[in-house]
BATORDREN-663418 format. One line per field, with one value per atom (N, C-alpha, C): residue in three letters; x, y, z. Coordinates in steps of 0.001 Angstrom, whole numbers, always signed. Last residue first. Layout:
residuo [ALA,...]
X [X,...]
Y [Y,...]
Z [Z,...]
This chain:
residuo [ARG,ARG,ARG,ALA,ALA,ALA,ILE,ILE,ILE,SER,SER,SER,GLU,GLU,GLU,MET,MET,MET,ILE,ILE,ILE,LEU,LEU,LEU,GLU,GLU,GLU,ALA,ALA,ALA,MET,MET,MET,LEU,LEU,LEU,MET,MET,MET,GLU,GLU,GLU,MET,MET,MET,THR,THR,THR,PRO,PRO,PRO,ALA,ALA,ALA,ILE,ILE,ILE,ASN,ASN,ASN,ARG,ARG,ARG,GLU,GLU,GLU,GLN,GLN,GLN,CYS,CYS,CYS,SER,SER,SER,ALA,ALA,ALA,LYS,LYS,LYS,PHE,PHE,PHE,CYS,CYS,CYS,GLU,GLU,GLU,ALA,ALA,ALA,VAL,VAL,VAL,ARG,ARG,ARG,LEU,LEU,LEU,ILE,ILE,ILE,ARG,ARG,ARG,TRP,TRP,TRP,CYS,CYS,CYS,HIS,HIS,HIS,ASP,ASP,ASP,PRO,PRO,PRO,GLU,GLU,GLU,ALA,ALA,ALA,ASP,ASP,ASP,HIS,HIS,HIS,VAL,VAL,VAL,LYS,LYS,LYS,GLU,GLU,GLU,CYS,CYS,CYS,SER,SER,SER,HIS,HIS,HIS,ILE,ILE,ILE,ILE,ILE,ILE,GLU,GLU,GLU,ILE,ILE,ILE,MET,MET,MET,GLN,GLN,GLN,LYS,LYS,LYS,SER,SER,SER,LEU,LEU,LEU,GLN,GLN,GLN,GLU,GLU,GLU,GLY,GLY,GLY,ASN,ASN,ASN,PRO,PRO,PRO,PHE,PHE,PHE,SER,SER,SER,LYS,LYS,LYS,ILE,ILE,ILE,PHE,PHE,PHE,GLU,GLU,GLU,ASP,ASP,ASP,THR,THR,THR,ASN,ASN,ASN,GLU,GLU,GLU,HIS,HIS,HIS,HIS,HIS,HIS,ILE,ILE,ILE,ARG,ARG,ARG,HIS,HIS,HIS,SER,SER,SER,ASP,ASP,ASP,THR,THR,THR,LEU,LEU,LEU,LEU,LEU,LEU,ASN,ASN,ASN,PHE,PHE,PHE,TYR,TYR,TYR,ARG,ARG,ARG,SER,SER,SER,MET,MET,MET,CYS,CYS,CYS,GLN,GLN,GLN,ILE,ILE,ILE,ALA,ALA,ALA,CYS,CYS,CYS,GLY,GLY,GLY,VAL,VAL,VAL,GLU,GLU,GLU,ARG,ARG,ARG,ASP,ASP,ASP,GLU,GLU,GLU,PHE,PHE,PHE,LYS,LYS,LYS,PHE,PHE,PHE,ASP,ASP,ASP,ASP,ASP,ASP,ARG,ARG,ARG,TRP,TRP,TRP,PHE,PHE,PHE,HIS,HIS,HIS,PHE,PHE,PHE,PHE,PHE,PHE,GLU,GLU,GLU,GLU,GLU,GLU,MET,MET,MET,GLN,GLN,GLN,ASP,ASP,ASP,GLU,GLU,GLU,THR,THR,THR,LEU,LEU,LEU,GLN,GLN,GLN,SER,SER,SER,GLU,GLU,GLU,GLU,GLU,GLU,ARG,ARG,ARG,CYS,CYS,CYS,HIS,HIS,HIS,GLN,GLN,GLN,LEU,LEU,LEU,ALA,ALA,ALA,GLU,GLU,GLU,GLY,GLY,GLY,PHE,PHE,PHE,GLY,GLY,GLY,LEU,LEU,LEU,THR,THR,THR,VAL,VAL,VAL,ASP,ASP,ASP,LYS,LYS,LYS,MET,MET,MET,ILE,ILE,ILE,GLU,GLU,GLU,SER,SER,SER,THR,THR,THR,ALA,ALA,ALA,GLN,GLN,GLN,ILE,ILE,ILE,SER,SER,SER,PRO,PRO,PRO,LEU,LEU,LEU,LEU,LEU,LEU,SER,SER,SER,THR,THR,THR,ALA,ALA,ALA,ALA,ALA,ALA,ALA,ALA,ALA,ILE,ILE,ILE,TRP,TRP,TRP,VAL,VAL,VAL,VAL,VAL,VAL,THR,THR,THR,GLU,GLU,GLU,TRP,TRP,TRP,ALA,ALA,ALA,MET,MET,MET]
X [+84098,+85230,+85747,+82246,+81763,+82904,+83754,+83262,+82847,+84124,+85301,+84895,+81486,+82222,+83415,+80950,+80142,+80861,+82800,+82914,+82146,+81764,+83119,+83332,+79269,+79347,+80718,+80077,+79271,+79346,+81374,+82133,+81370,+79199,+80328,+81107,+77549,+77039,+78188,+79304,+78785,+78270,+79650,+80798,+80338,+76808,+77500,+78684,+76611,+76538,+77243,+74715,+76025,+75846,+72409,+72537,+73889,+71761,+71491,+71511,+72633,+71401,+71000,+75023,+73949,+72610,+76472,+76119,+74985,+76749,+76025,+75595,+78313,+76976,+76134,+80665,+79897,+78464,+81449,+81160,+80282,+81882,+80902,+80477,+83998,+82727,+81601,+85938,+85587,+84221,+86046,+85638,+85203,+87050,+85724,+85191,+89572,+88626,+87197,+90621,+90521,+89518,+90599,+89734,+89584,+92538,+91162,+90211,+94844,+94306,+92853,+95050,+94922,+94341,+95305,+94163,+93966,+96019,+96537,+95356,+94521,+95202,+95713,+91403,+92595,+93280,+89019,+90223,+91507,+86932,+87399,+88720,+85500,+86957,+87607,+82839,+83413,+84941,+82469,+82381,+83056,+82603,+83630,+83644,+80248,+81518,+82673,+78395,+78467,+79750,+79056,+79192,+79259,+78406,+79788,+80004,+75621,+76514,+77949,+74729,+74527,+75476,+75378,+76020,+75886,+73643,+75100,+75837,+71114,+71515,+73034,+71133,+71004,+71496,+71405,+72346,+72302,+69539,+70540,+71426,+67892,+67288,+68255,+69537,+68797,+68147,+70405,+71264,+70556,+69231,+68485,+69307,+72337,+70906,+70290,+74425,+74221,+72726,+74461,+74822,+74661,+74057,+72873,+73189,+76704,+75844,+74614,+77523,+78212,+77307,+75796,+75753,+76394,+76684,+75284,+75159,+79299,+79037,+77601,+78905,+79566,+79312,+77591,+76948,+77574,+79488,+78116,+77501,+82495,+81861,+80438,+84007,+83060,+82497,+87309,+86024,+85086,+89688,+89640,+88409,+89523,+89906,+89794,+88543,+89960,+90450,+86348,+86613,+88115,+85832,+86358,+86503,+85172,+84217,+84668,+86335,+86038,+84991,+87274,+85883,+85408,+89829,+89682,+88272,+89307,+89753,+89565,+88673,+87670,+88027,+91108,+89937,+88832,+92681,+92991,+91781,+91397,+91491,+91735,+91862,+90472,+90445,+94674,+94042,+92596,+94974,+95499,+94867,+93872,+93231,+93687,+95832,+94456,+93659,+98046,+98026,+96626,+97595,+97436,+97313,+95976,+97038,+96742,+93795,+95020,+96158,+91126,+91394,+92656,+90446,+91179,+91478,+87632,+88535,+89153,+85773,+87110,+88108,+83473,+83443,+84835,+83981,+84005,+84059,+84226,+82931,+82898,+86921,+86479,+85208,+88355,+87555,+87014,+90011,+88833,+87897,+92162,+91205,+89915,+93779,+92967,+91854,+95068,+94226,+93259,+96482,+95532,+94542,+98092,+97093,+96042,+99677,+98847,+97744,+100969,+100084,+99140,+100766,+101477,+100474,+100191,+99627,+100497,+100776,+101826,+101269,+99168,+98920,+99896,+100190,+100146,+99983,+99761,+101107,+101110,+96856,+97764,+99135,+95004,+95545,+96592,+94188,+94742,+95488,+93017,+94239,+94961,+90735,+91786,+93087,+88608,+89732,+90911,+86666,+87330,+88542,+85398,+86591,+87339,+83095,+84144,+85468,+81714,+82024,+83160,+81461,+82214,+82600,+79891,+81192,+82050,+77589,+78397,+79805,+76679,+77005,+77899,+76260,+77203,+77638,+74248,+75544,+76616,+72207,+72677,+74061,+71972,+72301,+72837,+71127,+72454,+72915,+68609,+69612,+71001,+67347,+67525,+68604,+67290,+68027,+68332,+65591,+66949,+67812,+63316,+63912,+65352,+62665,+63095,+63770,+62107,+63209,+63605,+59794,+61067,+62208,+57780,+57806,+59102,+58125,+58580,+58585,+56996,+58408,+58908,+54316,+55152,+56631,+53544,+53458,+54342,+53916,+54693,+54685,+51996,+53417,+54294,+49604,+50010,+51500,+49643,+49630,+50104,+49485,+50643,+50753,+46965,+48149,+49416,+45286,+45334,+46594,+46672,+46033,+46249,+45932,+46930,+46200]
Y [+89163,+89706,+88722,+87811,+88534,+89044,+86934,+85942,+86631,+89327,+88635,+87566,+89943,+90834,+90126,+87839,+87980,+88864,+88458,+87185,+87276,+90891,+90834,+89552,+90013,+90965,+90937,+88377,+87819,+88721,+90260,+89169,+88556,+91900,+92450,+91354,+90092,+90837,+91324,+89269,+88285,+88965,+91551,+91062,+90035,+93708,+92591,+92197,+97287,+96026,+94926,+99189,+98700,+97420,+99923,+100235,+99778,+99862,+98695,+99024,+101788,+102078,+100945,+100726,+100988,+101191,+100741,+99462,+99643,+103490,+102699,+101357,+104083,+104672,+103900,+102666,+102336,+102875,+104023,+102592,+102205,+106616,+106374,+104899,+106158,+106662,+106378,+105445,+104518,+104875,+107779,+106521,+105505,+109531,+109788,+108510,+108402,+108417,+108666,+108906,+107526,+107440,+111668,+110967,+109499,+112112,+112594,+111836,+110985,+110419,+110833,+112700,+111241,+110594,+115298,+114951,+113443,+116237,+115421,+114903,+117479,+118296,+117503,+117016,+116273,+117037,+118351,+118907,+118190,+116868,+118085,+118617,+114667,+114528,+115754,+115462,+114780,+114792,+116449,+117364,+116758,+114082,+115115,+116082,+112874,+112252,+113251,+114558,+114493,+113860,+114050,+115407,+115373,+111325,+111782,+113147,+111486,+110667,+111156,+113162,+113553,+112776,+111557,+112858,+113343,+109371,+109179,+110499,+110645,+109979,+109793,+111515,+112482,+111883,+108969,+110084,+111025,+106972,+106907,+108152,+107317,+106839,+106939,+107900,+109014,+108605,+105442,+106208,+107356,+103731,+104058,+104844,+103072,+102738,+102961,+106009,+104568,+104271,+108705,+108107,+106579,+109538,+109425,+108815,+109704,+108661,+108444,+111959,+110670,+109542,+114003,+113564,+112180,+114148,+113861,+113333,+114938,+113647,+113211,+117476,+116440,+115045,+118755,+118629,+117515,+118514,+118005,+117777,+117448,+118377,+117843,+117011,+116511,+117655,+118460,+118096,+117677,+119642,+118186,+117754,+122202,+122007,+120529,+122003,+122347,+122149,+119129,+120543,+120784,+115991,+116793,+118245,+114516,+114500,+115332,+113758,+115166,+115299,+111245,+111467,+112891,+111700,+111122,+111356,+112420,+113451,+112973,+109880,+110949,+112075,+108622,+108119,+109171,+110127,+110112,+109665,+109424,+110825,+110902,+106712,+107183,+108642,+106796,+106171,+106650,+107959,+108663,+108106,+105912,+107232,+108052,+104027,+103739,+105045,+105169,+105040,+104739,+104838,+106177,+106108,+102144,+102519,+103868,+101467,+101842,+102267,+100174,+101521,+102044,+96886,+97775,+99108,+94829,+95714,+96716,+93128,+93165,+94028,+93329,+93815,+93964,+94497,+93422,+94022,+96577,+96422,+95265,+96309,+97499,+97256,+94522,+94004,+95119,+95715,+95067,+94527,+96417,+97453,+96854,+94184,+94477,+95469,+94513,+93347,+93621,+96854,+96816,+95670,+95978,+97007,+97061,+94135,+93678,+94688,+95858,+94803,+94307,+99214,+97973,+96975,+102482,+101261,+100071,+105175,+104271,+103030,+106906,+106737,+105765,+106692,+107997,+107860,+103933,+104499,+105799,+103723,+102858,+103492,+105020,+105719,+104922,+103267,+104556,+105224,+101315,+101000,+102278,+102800,+102302,+102007,+103510,+104452,+103915,+101617,+101614,+102538,+102121,+101277,+101226,+103389,+104182,+103420,+101127,+102234,+103091,+99654,+99088,+100172,+101490,+101011,+100496,+101672,+102874,+102474,+99008,+99588,+100819,+98833,+97922,+98519,+100710,+100962,+100065,+99331,+100612,+100918,+97217,+96933,+98206,+98523,+97909,+97516,+99317,+100337,+99730,+96795,+97710,+98745,+95728,+95024,+95972,+97611,+97451,+96771,+97104,+98437,+98382,+94459,+94807,+96174,+94844,+94014,+94338,+96259,+96980,+96163,+94445,+95378,+96184,+93185,+92493,+93406,+95157,+94770,+94084,+95215,+96418,+96063,+92592,+93091,+94321,+92592,+91672,+92153,+94547,+94745,+93866,+93333,+94625,+94849,+91073,+90906,+92195,+92315,+91494,+91317,+93497,+94349,+93595,+91223,+92130,+93006,+88193,+89490,+90369,+84929,+85984,+87326]
Z [+142572,+141795,+140865,+144075,+142896,+142014,+146209,+145259,+143949,+147573,+147036,+146011,+148294,+147399,+146764,+150060,+148834,+147822,+152057,+151331,+150014,+152942,+152389,+151573,+153909,+152798,+152131,+156006,+154916,+153687,+157613,+157008,+155840,+158379,+157631,+156918,+159760,+158612,+157734,+161790,+160851,+159593,+163251,+162492,+161460,+162869,+163515,+162644,+163025,+162281,+163063,+165359,+164913,+164106,+166485,+165058,+164507,+169225,+168374,+166880,+170893,+170152,+169205,+171796,+172762,+172069,+169396,+170010,+171013,+169046,+168038,+168609,+171290,+171148,+170140,+170677,+171886,+171787,+168304,+168289,+169488,+169335,+168268,+168260,+171083,+171605,+170607,+169185,+170273,+170856,+167667,+167034,+168085,+169592,+169019,+168373,+169941,+171071,+170589,+167382,+167866,+169016,+167388,+166442,+166840,+169378,+169563,+168647,+168225,+169465,+169658,+165952,+165788,+167043,+167085,+166234,+166102,+170267,+169177,+168351,+172319,+171299,+170093,+173651,+173227,+172096,+174064,+174688,+174261,+172931,+172262,+172815,+173674,+173521,+172887,+173757,+174922,+174865,+171159,+172313,+173539,+169678,+169499,+170679,+170505,+170867,+170701,+169291,+170755,+171238,+166567,+167124,+168654,+166339,+166127,+166766,+166868,+167702,+167573,+164793,+166196,+167115,+162606,+162767,+164201,+163032,+163020,+163247,+162842,+164082,+164140,+160160,+161264,+162578,+158736,+158638,+159844,+158603,+159673,+159755,+156465,+157717,+158894,+154353,+154952,+156275,+153409,+154315,+154999,+151585,+152815,+153829,+150166,+150166,+151548,+150452,+150589,+150606,+150555,+149267,+149284,+153113,+152259,+150899,+153927,+154491,+153607,+152368,+152274,+152760,+153245,+151844,+151678,+155936,+155626,+154194,+155512,+156144,+155868,+154424,+153625,+154189,+156612,+155298,+154467,+158801,+158877,+157495,+159300,+158371,+158179,+162429,+161440,+160586,+162583,+163187,+162065,+161762,+161990,+162776,+160928,+162333,+162750,+158376,+158531,+159960,+158691,+158460,+158592,+157029,+158130,+157709,+154850,+155958,+157150,+152371,+152672,+153787,+152044,+151646,+151955,+153058,+151722,+151172,+155686,+154741,+153301,+156647,+156715,+155754,+156292,+155584,+155554,+158085,+156657,+155844,+160513,+160096,+158582,+160528,+160487,+160040,+160735,+159565,+159427,+163236,+162058,+160779,+164770,+164755,+163559,+164256,+163839,+163789,+165467,+164008,+163474,+168172,+167600,+166084,+169492,+168561,+167920,+171014,+171715,+170796,+171187,+170685,+171382,+170303,+171224,+170538,+170157,+169423,+170393,+171295,+171896,+171119,+169746,+171123,+171716,+166390,+167393,+168793,+164620,+165294,+166295,+163618,+164355,+165165,+162184,+163295,+164176,+160436,+159870,+160946,+162015,+161639,+161081,+162045,+163226,+162894,+159576,+159822,+160978,+160120,+159002,+159219,+162202,+162473,+161364,+160772,+161888,+162209,+158977,+158463,+159557,+160361,+160077,+159479,+159219,+159785,+159401,+158586,+159063,+159777,+157290,+158720,+159373,+154692,+155355,+156863,+154130,+154255,+155040,+154219,+154972,+155189,+152700,+153869,+154637,+150733,+150334,+151495,+152315,+151580,+151140,+153270,+154161,+153429,+151740,+151773,+152577,+152183,+150886,+150852,+154577,+154600,+153282,+153778,+154422,+154385,+152854,+151951,+152487,+155209,+154087,+153084,+156714,+157198,+156047,+155150,+155378,+155823,+155342,+154042,+154184,+158120,+157457,+156130,+158435,+159062,+158445,+157119,+156576,+157129,+158927,+157520,+156844,+161148,+161203,+159801,+160213,+160522,+160630,+159831,+158705,+159003,+162422,+161376,+160221,+163571,+164090,+163047,+161988,+162021,+162518,+162549,+161197,+161153,+165419,+164926,+163491,+165988,+166048,+165444,+166003,+164874,+164859,+168406,+167204,+165992,+170098,+170232,+168969,+169267,+169178,+169225,+169856,+168477,+168293,+172629,+171786,+170335,+173372,+173678,+172794,+172516,+171949,+172182,+174179,+172725,+172050,+176675,+176341,+174831,+176590,+176716,+176321,+176509,+175370,+175407,+177832,+178014,+176788,+176897,+176895,+176970]
């Protein structure tokens, strides 16, 4: 085996724990953010089916077509004080929120940059719920492209562990 090949394989495999670690952090942030969902159900007028669907946000086939889901994300963001008065990301509060999770500092800057760029793309949408839904869709796609999105298996395993611990 050529020396260059050995170096390339070593470099590539050294990235795997990093990718795993960032998706683990994203899982924790996702589950933490999701704690506000029940609080926001009525305000955002989510049906039982939409509530159920919301738990599948990170699945590849999740559909971003219900305005109520955008309203729920808006409510959840307000619940944690992550939005400004103009319904845009509050950088400092979001940074603190992400950093409140184990190893969140590793992902905070990147997540804020992704959300901010997604907001720029969809800034012209006048309806806050639709705009936030489009930003969430953009955020998810960007996280998947960067390999920092949690897998559904990770999330389900965590949810099962939490339910057993109760």
